[in-house]
C-alpha positions in Angstrom: 0.2 -0.3 -0.4 2.6 2.6 0.9 4.7 1.9 -2.0 1.5 2.5 -4.3 0.7 5.7 -2.3 4.6 7.0 -3.1 3.6 6.3 -6.7 0.6 8.8 -6.1 3.0 11.5 -4.9 1.2 10.8 -1.5 4.4 10.3 0.9 2.9 11.6 3.9 0.0 9.2 3.3 2.2 6.3 2.7 4.5 7.3 5.8 1.5 7.3 7.7 0.9 3.4 6.7 4.2 2.2 7.9 4.3 4.1 10.8 0.7 2.4 12.1 3.4 -0.9 12.3 4.3 -1.3 16.1 8.2 -0.7 15.8 8.4 -4.3 17.2 7.0 -5.6 14.4 8.4 -3.6 11.8 10.0 -6.0 9.3 13.0 -5.4 7.2 10.8 -4.1 4.5 9.1 -2.1 6.4 11.8 -0.4 7.3 13.5 -0.1 4.5 10.6 1.4 2.5 10.4 3.9 5.1 13.9 4.6 5.0 13.6 5.1 1.1 10.3 7.8 1.6 12.8 9.4 4.0 15.7 9.7 1.6 13.3 11.1 -1.3 12.1 14.1 1.3 15.6 14.8 1.9 15.6 13.7 5.4 19.5 12.4 5.8 19.8 11.2 8.8 16.6 9.7 9.5 17.0 8.0 6.1 20.8 6.3 7.4 19.3 5.3 11.1 16.1 3.4 9.2 18.2 2.5 6.4 21.3 1.1 8.8 18.5 -0.5 11.3 18.0 -2.6 8.1 21.5 -3.4 7.7 21.9 -4.5 11.5 19.4 -7.0 10.8 21.0 -8.2 7.1 24.2 -6.8 6.9 24.0 -8.2 2.9 21.1 -6.3 2.2 21.8 -5.6 -1.5 19.0 -2.7 -1.8 19.3 -1.2 1.8 23.8 -0.9 1.2 23.3 0.4 -2.2 20.7 2.8 -1.0 22.9 3.6 2.1 26.1 4.9 -0.1 24.6 8.2 -1.8 22.8 8.8 1.9 26.9 8.3 3.5 28.1 10.6 1.0 26.0 13.4 1.7 26.7 12.8 5.7 30.6 13.3 4.7 30.5 9.1 5.8 31.4 7.4 3.0 34.1 5.4 4.6 31.5 3.6 6.5 29.9 2.1 3.2 33.0 1.1 1.9 33.6 -0.8 5.0 30.1 -2.3 5.3 30.1 -3.2 1.3 33.5 -5.1 1.3 32.3 -6.8 4.8 29.0 -8.1 2.9 30.9 -9.0 -0.2 34.0 -11.1 2.3 30.6 -13.1 4.0 29.0 -13.4 0.5 31.7 -13.3 -2.0 29.6 -15.4 -4.4 26.9 -12.4 -4.8 27.2 -11.0 -8.2 25.6 -7.8 -6.9 27.6 -7.3 -3.9 30.4 -7.5 -6.4 28.7 -5.1 -8.8 28.3 -2.8 -5.7 31.9 -2.7 -4.8 32.8 -2.1 -8.4 30.3 1.3 -8.3 32.1 2.1 -4.6 35.9 1.6 -6.6 34.8 4.2 -9.2 33.5 6.4 -6.4 37.1 6.1 -4.7 38.9 6.3 -7.2 40.4 3.3 -7.6 40.1 2.2 -11.1 41.5 -1.1 -11.6 39.7 -2.3 -8.6 36.4 -1.4 -10.0 37.1 -3.3 -13.2 38.0 -6.4 -11.7 34.6 -5.9 -9.4 32.6 -5.6 -12.9 34.0 -8.4 -14.1 33.9 -10.7 -11.3 30.0 -9.6 -11.1 29.5 -10.5 -14.8 32.1 -13.9 -14.3 29.5 -14.9 -10.9 26.2 -13.7 -13.1 26.7 -13.5 -17.0 23.2 -12.5 -17.2 23.7 -9.2 -14.6 22.8 -6.8 -16.7 23.7 -3.9 -14.6 27.2 -4.7 -14.3 27.7 -5.3 -18.2 26.6 -1.6 -18.3 28.7 -0.2 -15.3 31.6 -2.3 -16.7 30.9 -0.4 -20.8 30.5 2.7 -18.8 33.5 2.3 -17.0 35.6 1.2 -20.6 34.0 4.6 -22.3 35.0 6.9 -19.4 38.8 5.2 -19.7 39.0 5.8 -23.4 39.0 2.0 -24.2 35.4 1.5 -25.3 37.1 0.4 -28.6 39.9 -2.4 -27.5 36.9 -3.6 -25.7 34.6 -4.2 -28.4 37.4 -5.7 -30.6 37.9 -8.4 -27.7 34.4 -9.3 -27.8 34.0 -9.2 -31.4 36.6 -12.3 -31.0 34.9 -13.8 -27.9 31.8 -13.7 -30.1 33.3 -15.4 -32.9 34.4 -17.9 -30.6 31.1 -18.9 -29.1 28.2 -17.2 -31.6 25.9 -19.1 -29.5 26.6 -17.4 -25.6 23.8 -15.0 -25.4 25.4 -13.0 -23.0 28.6 -12.3 -25.1 26.4 -11.1 -27.9 24.3 -8.5 -25.1 27.6 -7.4 -24.0 28.6 -6.4 -27.5 25.8 -4.8 -28.0 25.8 -2.9 -25.0 29.4 -1.6 -26.3 28.3 -1.0 -29.6 25.6 1.2 -27.8 27.9 3.4 -25.5 29.9 4.0 -28.7 26.8 5.1 -30.5 26.6 2.6 -32.9 23.0 1.5 -32.5 22.7 -0.5 -35.9 25.4 -3.0 -34.6 23.7 -2.9 -31.0 20.4 -3.8 -32.4 21.9 -6.4 -34.3 23.9 -8.2 -31.1 20.8 -8.2 -29.3 18.7 -9.6 -31.9 21.5 -12.2 -31.7 20.7 -12.6 -28.0 17.4 -13.3 -28.0 17.9 -15.6 -31.0 20.0 -17.6 -29.3 18.0 -17.5 -25.7 14.2 -16.5 -26.1 13.7 -16.2 -22.9 16.8 -13.7 -22.1 15.4 -11.3 -20.7 18.0 -8.1 -21.0 18.4 -8.5 -24.5 14.7 -7.8 -24.7 14.5 -5.1 -23.1 17.7 -3.2 -24.8 16.1 -4.4 -27.9 12.6 -2.7 -26.8 14.4 0.4 -26.4 16.3 1.3 -29.4 12.9 0.6 -30.7 11.3 3.1 -29.2 14.1 5.6 -29.2 14.0 5.5 -32.9 9.8 5.6 -33.3 10.4 2.2 -35.6 8.2 -1.2 -34.9 6.3 0.0 -31.3 4.2 -3.1 -31.4 7.2 -5.5 -31.2 9.1 -3.0 -29.3 6.0 -3.2 -26.5 6.0 -7.1 -26.8 9.6 -7.5 -26.0 9.4 -4.6 -23.1 6.1 -6.8 -21.5 7.8 -10.1 -21.9 11.0 -8.2 -20.2 9.0 -6.8 -17.3 7.3 -10.1 -17.2 10.6 -11.8 -16.1 12.1 -9.3 -14.5 9.2 -7.6 -13.1 11.3 -5.5 -9.8 13.6 -4.6 -12.3 13.5 -0.5 -12.6 15.8 -0.5 -15.4 13.2 -2.8 -17.2 10.1 -1.2 -15.9 11.8 2.5 -17.4 12.1 1.1 -20.9 8.6 -0.6 -20.8 7.3 3.2 -19.7 9.2 4.6 -22.8 7.9 2.5 -25.5 3.7 3.2 -23.9 4.6 6.8 -24.1 6.8 6.7 -27.7 3.2 4.6 -28.7 0.7 7.4 -27.3 -0.4 5.2 -24.3 0.6 8.1 -21.9 -2.0 7.4 -19.6 -0.4 3.6 -18.8 3.6 4.7 -19.5 3.8 7.4 -16.8 2.6 5.5 -14.0 4.7 2.8 -14.8 8.0 5.4 -15.6 7.5 6.9 -11.5 7.6 3.3 -10.4 11.3 2.8 -12.0 12.4 6.3 -11.1 11.2 5.2 -7.5 12.4 1.6 -7.0 
């Protein structure tokens, strides 16, 4: 209920719903949602206290760790986020999302070599971790090594042409380099080799929407991706954008708002 109220820009009502839960019965989910509302309202100290309470109970809670990073930055306490995430990775080294967070922290911290290793490890642990691919692509682009990365992945795709993840990441690299036609071809190949490859469907749908072409197919791909990854704000954003581009703003805008608040 609270999350839906937030989507309707009724944050005060959402908070009232959550505060009605007795303190002794507030679950991790309730505390986390209260912390997110406080962060959206700019109440940094309150948000840090609430999200911190989540992390006391679940030190490897990915969403809470991620949400605490900007809060710690605003409070001038970034070292705490670094230490929490390092401890979480040490406690659960096979978690792809935690490795991704470690990479994000390393970028903020000015440790490019550590960031690269962390993003690559996140992909190794979960070859379908969409966000890890995109962070690594952005890392290559910022470091001026995008062309080198593209060449390496083209070789990898030639050696393993049936691997959808390789096609997908090559598409991401092409997209960051502005080669949208090649990106589209790579996403199509990823889908061809794995009909349930939600990430490939999502990115292909986004490119179609941006080009204003084949919007019916874009909607089909976006809905399929969203059905497979309903909790992904990245995928929800694509679905909302496709709906808006098709002229269905009444349905698309709430989806975009949901993606923004996730």
